[in-house]
MARKEMAR-605925 format. One line per field, with one value per residue (C-alpha): residue number from 1; z, x, y. Coordinates in nm, 4 decimals. Layout:
// residues N
n: (NUM_...);
Z: (Z_...);
X: (X_...);
Y: (Y_...);
// end
This chain:
// residues 113
n: (1_2_3_4_5_6_7_8_9_10_11_12_13_14_15_16_17_18_19_20_21_22_23_24_25_26_27_28_29_30_31_32_33_34_35_36_37_38_39_40_41_42_43_44_45_46_47_48_49_50_51_52_53_54_55_56_57_58_59_60_61_62_63_64_65_66_67_68_69_70_71_72_73_74_75_76_77_78_79_80_81_82_83_84_85_86_87_88_89_90_91_92_93_94_95_96_97_98_99_100_101_102_103_104_105_106_107_108_109_110_111_112_113);
Z: (-3.4646_-3.1894_-2.8443_-2.5401_-2.2919_-1.9804_-1.6320_-1.2906_-0.9125_-0.8342_-0.5490_-0.5335_-0.5869_-0.4238_-0.7527_-0.9397_-1.2080_-1.1804_-1.0575_-1.0398_-1.1613_-1.0517_-1.3524_-1.2792_-1.5611_-1.5901_-1.8115_-1.8166_-1.8043_-2.1201_-1.9767_-1.6323_-1.7648_-1.4423_-1.4268_-1.3097_-1.2002_-1.2826_-1.2043_-1.2849_-1.2276_-1.4652_-1.3905_-1.5964_-1.6291_-1.4519_-1.5476_-1.3115_-1.0299_-0.9877_-0.9302_-0.6065_-0.4003_-0.4342_-0.7416_-1.0539_-1.3982_-1.7903_-1.8785_-2.2502_-2.3590_-2.5079_-2.6479_-2.3521_-2.1427_-1.8655_-1.8046_-1.6985_-1.7895_-2.1332_-2.0329_-1.9802_-1.7701_-1.9944_-1.7897_-1.3961_-1.3589_-0.9971_-0.7147_-0.4034_-0.0635_0.1618_0.5019_0.5966_0.5740_0.7654_1.0299_1.0768_1.0785_1.3976_1.5208_1.4642_1.6729_1.9806_2.0011_2.0182_2.2471_2.4952_2.4760_2.5522_2.8675_2.9553_2.9374_3.1534_3.4097_3.4543_3.4925_3.7535_3.9756_3.9716_4.0813_4.3611_4.5277);
X: (0.4880_0.4569_0.3267_0.5069_0.4684_0.6193_0.6501_0.6287_0.4987_0.2043_0.2261_-0.1185_-0.4424_-0.6669_-0.8027_-1.1834_-0.9928_-0.6519_-0.3301_0.0157_0.2630_0.6494_0.8972_1.2498_1.4812_1.8530_2.0899_2.4742_2.6530_2.7874_3.1199_3.1629_3.0639_2.8168_2.5148_2.2377_1.8556_1.6004_1.2230_0.9427_0.5421_0.2920_-0.0811_-0.2271_-0.6207_-0.7589_-1.1050_-1.2088_-1.0273_-0.8751_-0.4929_-0.4044_-0.0719_0.2616_0.0963_0.3306_0.1599_0.2423_0.1133_0.0756_0.0627_-0.2517_-0.4621_-0.4629_-0.7504_-0.7340_-0.4996_-0.2159_-0.3348_-0.1562_-0.1205_-0.3875_-0.2984_-0.2955_-0.1766_-0.1394_0.2151_0.2371_0.0025_0.1251_0.1379_-0.1438_-0.0380_-0.3162_-0.2255_0.1213_-0.1145_-0.3092_0.0155_0.1360_-0.1816_-0.1948_0.1537_0.0503_-0.2549_-0.0571_0.2190_-0.1222_-0.2428_0.0621_0.0826_-0.2557_-0.1505_0.1730_-0.0050_-0.2760_-0.0249_0.1629_-0.1717_-0.2696_0.1268_0.0570_-0.2854);
Y: (2.1967_1.8858_2.0316_1.9620_1.6948_1.7239_1.5390_1.6821_1.6660_1.8481_2.1403_2.2968_2.1549_2.4220_2.5965_2.4140_2.2020_2.3299_2.2085_2.3625_2.1242_2.1368_2.0274_1.9916_1.9804_1.9274_2.0530_2.0881_2.4560_2.5896_2.7523_2.5148_2.1793_2.1508_1.9736_2.1984_2.1988_2.4409_2.3993_2.6044_2.5941_2.5296_2.5645_2.3020_2.1496_1.8718_1.8309_1.5637_1.7358_1.3585_1.4980_1.5690_1.6823_1.5138_1.3156_1.2684_1.3780_1.4224_1.7503_1.8235_2.1663_2.3289_2.6136_2.8992_2.7629_3.0705_3.3735_3.0974_2.7653_2.6587_2.2993_2.0026_1.6879_1.3749_1.1232_1.0063_0.8140_0.7759_0.8355_0.9815_0.7875_0.9854_1.1331_0.9224_0.6156_0.6594_0.8193_0.4898_0.2989_0.5136_0.4267_0.0687_0.0719_0.2563_0.0500_-0.2497_-0.0900_0.0212_-0.3370_-0.4533_-0.3064_-0.3697_-0.7341_-0.6796_-0.4420_-0.7435_-0.9732_-0.8132_-0.7714_-1.1293_-1.1896_-0.9645_-1.1583);
// end
């Protein structure tokens, strides 16, 4: 019997060698014919502790590793954009505006003399 392979987003990486993956599936309601989204959390084994929150990963079914872990991380599909990168961009913008304001104030003081 083939093993299930699921794709999802990591929502927690607090455990040692464990990540929680949120898998969303889409299906059509039998009666109303409307598409429905269902999500489910799976705990998966991450041997090298290299997966972080927000990453998109592939997980594969395996034999039980612990009480709740029945999947292992097979592949890191997409790395999440780190929040520190966003903060660095904002800091650069603030520094640029401050340097522009200082240059303007220096010009005003030279004009007053």
